[in-house]
N, C-alpha and C positions, 0 to 999 in steps of 0.2 A: 687451147690450153697453153699455159706458160711453161717454159722449159723446165723449171724446177718442179713442176707438177707432173711431168710425164717422162721426158727423156732420161732422167736419172733415177727412175723408179728403183733400179737395182742397186744403186750405190748411194742414195741419199739417206736421210735420217731414218734410223732403225728404231729409235726409242718410241715413236708414235705407236708402232704396232704392238708394243708391250702394254699400252694403256687404252687401246681401242675398245669401243663398246661392243664390237663384234667378237663374241667369245671364241669362236673357232679360230679366227685369225690371231687372236691373242695367245691361244693355246699353241698354235703352230709356230709362231715366231718366238715364243718363250722356249719352246723345245729346241728351236734352231740355235738360240743363244746358249742354251745349256750344253748342247752337243759341241758347239764351237769352243766353249770354255773348257770342256772335258778333254777335247782333242789337243788344245793348247797346253793344258796342265799335264798331259802325258809326256811332253817333251819340253819341260821348263828350262829357263836360263838361255843365255845367248841372245840372239837378235831377232826380233819379230817384225814382220812386215804385213800390213793389211792393204792389199791392192784393191782399191775401190772402197775406202774407209768410211765414206759418208760423213756422218757427224762425229766419228771417232768413238762411238759407243762401245764397240768391241775392244778397241785398244784400252779404253778405260776399264772395262771389265777384266782385262788381262793384266792390269797393273800389278807389278810386284812379281809376276812369273818370269819376266824376261829382263835382261840388263838394259836393253833399249827397245823402243817401240816406234816404228815408222809407219805413217800412212801416206798412200798415194791416192789422189782424187782428181777427177776430171773437172770438177766444179771449183773455180778459184775462190768463190765465196766460202765454201767449206774449208779449204785450205787455210784462209785467213782466220775463220772462226775457230778452227781447231788449234792453230798456232797460238792464238790468244788464250784460248781455254786452258791449254797445257803449258803456258809460258813459264810457270814457276817450276816445272819439272824438266831438267835437262835431258832426261831419258827419252823424251818424246820429240819427234820431228815430223814435218809434213811437207810434202811435195806435190806440185801439180803434175798430172800425167805427162805433160810435155817435158818434164824435167827428169824422166826416168834414166836417160842416158848419163846423167851425172852420177848415178849410183854404180859403184864398182861391181864387177862380176863376183858372184858368190858372197854377196854382202850379208846374207840373212840365213839363219839356221832354220827358221820356220816361217813359211809364206802362206797367208790366207788370201783367198779370192772368192768372196761370197756374193752370190746373186748379181753377178756382173756379166759373165760370158754369154748368158742368154740374150742379153740386149745388144751385143756387138754384132755389126755386120761382118761378113767373112774376112775382109782385109784387116779390120780392127781386131777381131778375135785372134788372127794369126799373130799380130804384133803383141798382143797381151800374152798369149801363151809363150811366145819366144822370150818376152820380158821375164815372165815367171821362171822359165828355165835358166835364163842367164843370171838372175839375181839370187837364186837359192844356192847354198853351199853344196858341194858334191855329196856330203853326208846328211844333207838337210831333208826337210819334208815340205811338200806343197799340198795344201788342203783346199779343195775347191768345192763349193756348193752351188747347185743350180736347181731350179724348180722342176718338178715332174709334170710335164704337160702332155703325157700320152697315157694310154690305158685307162682303166676305170677312174684313176685320179682326175683325168681331164674332164670326165662327165661330172664328177662331184664338184670340181672347181668352177666350171662354167655355171652350174646350177646355183652354187653359192654366190658367185659374182652377180648373177641376175638378182638374187635375193638382196644382196647388199645394195644394188642399184635401186631397187624398190624402196629401200630404207633411206634412200637419198644420201648414201655414203659417196662423197665427192670423188674418191679415187676410182669408183666403178661406174660413174656416170657415162664415161666414154669407153666402156670395156669392149674388147675385140670379140667379134662374133664369127662363128664357123658356119659354112654351108653344110648341109647334111652329108654330102660326100666327103668333105674335109674332115668332119667329125668322125665318121666311120673309119676313115683311113688312119687318123691319128690314135683312135682308141685301140685299133689293131696293129699299131706300128711295131716294126722290128727296128733293128739298128740302122738300116739303110733307108727307112721310110721317111719321106719328107713331103711337105706342101710348100707352095710359094709363100714366103714370109713377107708381109707388107713392110716396106721401108718408110719410116716416118721422117720427114725432113723438118727440122726446127730451126727457124732463123735465129741468129745471134745478134747482139747489139752492134758488132763490128761488120755486119753485112754477110758473114759467112753462114754456113748451115751445118748442123750436126745431124748425121744419119744414124738412125738406131731402129732396133726392132722392139716390139712389145713381146709378150709371151707366146703369141700365136705361132704354131708350127715348130716350136722349139722341141728337140728330141735329145734327151739327156744321154740315151745310148749311143747316138751318133757322136756326141762330144766325147764320151768316154773312149771310143775307138780312136778319135783324133788325138787325144791326150797320149795314147800309147805310142805315138810317134816320137815323143819327147821324154816321156816318163814311164816308169813301171808303176801301174796302178796297184798298189799293195792291197787295197781294201776298198770296197764300196759299201757305204752305210746309208741309212735312210732316217729321216725324222718327219714328224715327231713320234711316230709309233714304229720303232725298229722291228718289232716282232712280225709285222705284215710285210716287211721288205718293200719292194716298189709298188705293190698292188694298190694300196690305199694311202700312200704317204704324200707329203707335200714337197719335200726336198730330197735330192740325191747328193751324196758326198763322196768325193774321191780323195783318198789318202795316197799321195804319190811320192815316189822317190825319183830323183833325176836319173835318166839314163847316161851312163858315162861313155865317152868316146875313147876307144882304145888308142894308146899312144902309138 
């Protein structure tokens, strides 16, 4: 598979899922966008950052809510496309992930990081979490969404992924599979449960490689505990069906306030 078709699944174009022929996927991702917009609208004004902005769809959806909107992306092609797309609006700016150090501490009032951390290897996840903490203002909010890949949701997702593959949906042709023991372990997972997560190595044109995870073995409960080292997790929400909490949902959301270090 080409890099843009796999490694950046969590941070690439989000628009396609809103028009997919697979109804459940369209419903799930529409619900994710709606919740993201609602969370952004709850604290409008100031400076917005979308870490892992993909095609900039969420930033465009939030236009007018904030004084400035900034996107960070690992794919330089999306940085270039977004910069061109929003060139007429000085409120928008875009940076490659390698340029994060250029942004000042506490630069943003609201920071989103959606469907990114599940794909990061542990060292990269550490860097991203530290960047989110550094970039948010002391009185700001960090909003993180990740997929639910444990419990009954995992069984439903794997069944639907198999169905999508049978329908020759290209994104599921190379879906990850679980052994029976792995499936049982993750369906019954607690916050400390884990299995070996395959690392996929994708070559880059310059001869380097990008290491990343798919969804297999990701545990949102483990991530929430890790976030508590740097943030106060004020609320955990779920989409697209909030009423059933984590039981049969697709995404978990963490609304976080930065922990302050006493002087």
